[in-house]
C-alpha positions as CSV (number, residue, x, y, z in Angstrom):
1,M,131.8,83.6,112.6
2,T,135.2,85.2,112.7
3,S,136.8,87.9,114.7
4,L,138.9,90.2,112.6
5,S,140.7,91.7,115.6
6,N,143.6,89.3,115.0
7,N,143.8,89.6,111.2
8,D,147.4,91.0,111.5
9,D,148.4,87.8,113.2
10,P,149.7,85.5,110.4
11,R,148.3,82.5,112.3
12,Y,144.8,83.8,111.8
13,P,144.7,85.9,108.6
14,T,140.9,85.8,108.4
15,G,140.5,86.1,112.2
16,T,140.0,83.5,114.9
17,F,137.0,81.2,114.8
18,T,134.1,82.2,116.9
19,F,130.9,80.2,117.1
20,D,127.7,82.0,116.1
21,P,124.9,80.7,118.4
22,D,122.2,82.6,116.4
23,I,121.8,79.9,113.8
24,T,119.3,80.4,110.9
25,G,118.6,78.5,107.7
26,E,120.1,81.3,105.7
27,K,123.4,81.3,107.7
28,R,123.6,77.5,107.3
29,R,123.2,77.9,103.5
30,R,126.1,80.5,103.6
31,W,128.3,78.2,105.7
32,I,127.6,75.3,103.3
33,D,128.4,77.6,100.4
34,A,131.7,78.5,102.0
35,I,132.5,74.7,102.2
36,R,131.4,74.3,98.6
37,Q,133.8,77.0,97.4
38,T,136.8,75.8,99.4
39,P,138.2,73.4,96.8
40,A,138.1,76.0,93.9
41,K,139.5,78.8,96.1
42,L,142.3,76.7,97.6
43,R,143.2,75.4,94.1
44,A,143.4,78.9,92.7
45,A,145.6,80.0,95.5
46,A,147.8,76.9,95.3
47,E,148.2,77.1,91.5
48,A,149.4,80.8,91.9
49,L,152.4,79.6,93.8
50,T,155.8,78.7,92.3
51,P,157.6,75.5,93.2
52,A,159.8,77.4,95.6
53,Q,156.8,79.0,97.3
54,L,155.3,75.6,97.9
55,D,158.1,74.9,100.3
56,T,157.9,78.3,102.0
57,P,156.3,78.6,105.4
58,Y,153.4,81.2,105.6
59,R,155.0,82.5,108.8
60,D,158.1,81.9,110.8
61,E,157.9,78.4,112.3
62,G,154.6,77.9,110.4
63,W,153.7,75.2,107.9
64,T,154.8,75.4,104.3
65,A,152.3,76.0,101.6
66,R,152.7,72.4,100.6
67,Q,151.9,71.2,104.1
68,V,148.8,73.5,104.2
69,I,147.5,72.2,100.9
70,H,147.8,68.6,102.0
71,H,146.4,69.4,105.5
72,V,143.1,70.8,104.2
73,P,141.7,67.5,102.7
74,E,143.1,65.5,105.6
75,S,141.2,67.7,108.1
76,H,138.1,67.8,106.0
77,M,138.1,64.0,105.6
78,N,138.0,63.8,109.4
79,A,135.1,66.3,109.4
80,F,133.1,64.4,106.8
81,V,133.5,61.2,108.8
82,R,132.5,63.0,112.0
83,F,129.3,64.2,110.2
84,K,128.5,60.7,109.1
85,L,129.1,59.3,112.6
86,A,126.9,61.9,114.3
87,L,124.2,61.3,111.8
88,T,124.2,57.5,112.2
89,E,125.1,57.0,115.9
90,D,123.9,58.4,119.2
91,N,126.5,60.9,120.6
92,P,129.6,59.2,119.2
93,T,133.0,59.8,120.5
94,V,135.3,61.0,117.8
95,K,139.0,60.5,117.7
96,P,141.3,63.6,117.6
97,Y,144.4,63.5,115.5
98,K,147.7,65.2,115.6
99,E,147.5,67.4,112.6
100,D,151.0,68.9,113.1
101,A,152.4,65.3,113.1
102,W,150.4,64.4,110.0
103,V,151.8,67.3,107.9
104,K,155.3,66.2,108.8
105,L,154.9,62.6,107.5
106,A,157.0,61.5,104.6
107,D,154.2,61.4,102.1
108,V,153.6,65.2,102.2
109,P,156.8,66.3,100.3
110,R,156.4,63.3,97.9
111,V,152.8,63.6,96.8
112,P,152.0,66.3,94.2
113,I,149.7,69.0,95.5
114,A,147.4,68.1,92.6
115,T,146.6,64.8,94.3
116,S,145.3,66.6,97.5
117,L,143.5,69.2,95.5
118,T,141.7,66.5,93.5
119,L,140.9,64.7,96.7
120,L,139.4,67.9,98.2
121,D,137.2,68.3,95.1
122,A,135.8,64.8,95.4
123,L,135.4,65.0,99.1
124,H,133.6,68.3,99.0
125,E,131.3,67.1,96.3
126,R,130.2,64.3,98.6
127,W,130.2,66.5,101.8
128,V,128.1,69.3,100.2
129,A,125.6,66.7,98.9
130,L,125.2,65.5,102.4
131,L,125.0,68.9,104.0
132,E,122.3,70.0,101.5
133,V,119.9,67.2,102.4
134,M,120.3,67.4,106.1
135,A,117.3,68.6,108.1
136,P,117.6,71.5,110.5
137,E,117.4,69.1,113.5
138,D,120.3,67.0,112.0
139,F,122.7,69.9,112.6
140,T,121.9,69.8,116.3
141,R,123.1,66.2,116.6
142,P,125.9,65.9,119.1
143,L,129.1,64.1,119.2
144,L,131.8,64.0,121.9
145,H,135.2,65.3,121.1
146,P,137.7,64.2,123.8
147,E,139.5,67.6,123.7
148,Q,136.6,69.9,123.0
149,G,133.8,68.2,124.9
150,P,130.2,67.9,123.5
151,V,130.0,69.5,120.0
152,T,127.1,69.7,117.6
153,L,127.2,69.4,113.8
154,D,126.2,73.1,113.7
155,R,129.5,74.0,115.4
156,F,131.5,71.7,113.0
157,L,129.7,73.3,110.0
158,Q,130.8,76.7,111.2
159,I,134.3,75.6,112.0
160,Y,134.8,74.1,108.5
161,A,133.2,77.1,106.8
162,W,135.9,79.1,108.5
163,H,138.7,76.5,108.1
164,G,138.9,76.5,104.3
165,P,139.2,80.3,103.9
166,H,141.6,80.4,106.9
167,H,144.1,78.1,105.1
168,T,143.5,79.6,101.7
169,A,144.6,83.0,103.2
170,H,147.8,81.3,104.5
171,L,148.7,80.6,100.9
172,G,148.2,84.3,100.1
173,L,150.6,85.1,102.9
174,V,153.2,82.9,101.2
175,K,152.7,84.7,98.0
176,R,153.2,88.1,99.7
177,R,156.2,86.8,101.7
178,T,158.3,85.8,98.7
């Protein structure tokens, strides 16, 4: 699922995302488990940071730890909605969003990180409950992403199994940087 060739690049501390086309039930269970573990792992990494570290970027010109923490539930809310749309509509078109603009909105520095961590806990409880009852054919359901083209839920499952650890590793970079 990831390529470790770039792991010295702070943008991709766990490697870049690569799609695994050899999908099995066991791999799906592992990807779902990675999504299940994201809230606890992100919380542990976030709570290890000092107030000053929360406002430290993980790399030059990168997001601050605070922005990363607020970004994860925002991104995963979009993913959860995309799963629901693909499961209830035929090939829906999903709306992209400008994540870099979202993390710069005025609520990000004002809202405690605990709020986003709690949101992530609740969101993942619902999302994992959905993922665990999906039939294998449900994961093949398509949706249309205007920037990425046709995408299946299998691809989104893999992306978000990668996404949580990817950003959790960014918080580790902040810890090492300061």
